[in-house]
N, C-alpha and C positions, 0 to 999 in steps of 0.2 A: 827559502820559501818561494813558492811560485808567485807569479804576478797576480794571479787570481786570489790566492790566499792573502797576500799582503794587501791587496785592494780591499778585501773583506775586513781585515783587521783594522785598517785605517778608516773604513767607511767610504772609500772612494769607488767610483765605477772602474771596471777593469780597464777600459780604454783610457780613462783619465790617468790611472796609475802608469800604464804602459807608456803614455806620452811623456809623463814626468821622468820615468826611469830611462827612457831612450833619449832624453834631452830635447825632445821636439817642442814641448810646452814647458813653461816655467810655472811652478805652483804659485798660487796667491799666498799672501802673507800667513794666513791662518793654516793653510795646508802645509806650508813650509815649516812652520813651528811644530806642527804635529809630527811631521817626518823627522825633524831634528830631535824631538822628545823621545820617540820610540827607538832611537839609536842607543839610548841608555837602557840596559836590561831591567833596571828597577821600574822604569816608566813603562816599558813594554809589558812587564808582568802585571803591573797595575791595570793597564789598558785591557789586557786579556781577561783579568778577573772581573773588571767592571762590565765587560761585554760578553761574559761567558754564555749567558742564555742564548743570545743571538748567534754567537760563533759556533755553538754546539749544534744548532739547527742544521739538519742535513740539506734542506732545500735552499736556504738563504745564506747559511754560514759555511763553516769548514767541515762540519761533521765532528762527532765526538772523538773519534780516533785521531784525526789530524790535530784537533784542539789539544788533546792530552799530550801528544808528541811535541807540539809547539810549546806548551807550558813547561814540559820537562826539559826541552832544549834551552829555553830561556833561563830556567833555574840553573842548568849546567853552566851556561855562560856567566850567570851572576855569581856562581860559586867561585869561579876563577877570575872574577873581576879584579882588576888591579887596585890595590889598596890606595895608591896615590890618586887614582880616578875617584875613588869613593870619598877621599878627603876633600877633593876639589869639586864636589858635586854642586855646591852652591855657586861657585864661580862659573861652572858650566851652565847652570840654570840662568844666572844673570846674563851670560853671554847670548842666550837665546833671543833676548829682547833688544839686542843692539843692531 
């Protein structure tokens, strides 16, 4: 996903995301948690569905075609998601807050 696309999914400014991704700035605690959460495909899919209306918007979001591709790709990743990871989901979630 492009930096622009990811920044829109997370609700960050493009420059804010670029600075995080390039390691120039460190995200604050809430931003760090959000970034860690979307690494799990289930959480990413939930976030995409919650913000669908905004993300489909051509001017402010990704646009419908990109949104549909992103949802499809996330579902593809989810379908191949390691069973062990799935079983350890609660442990992973608990680890977010340490």
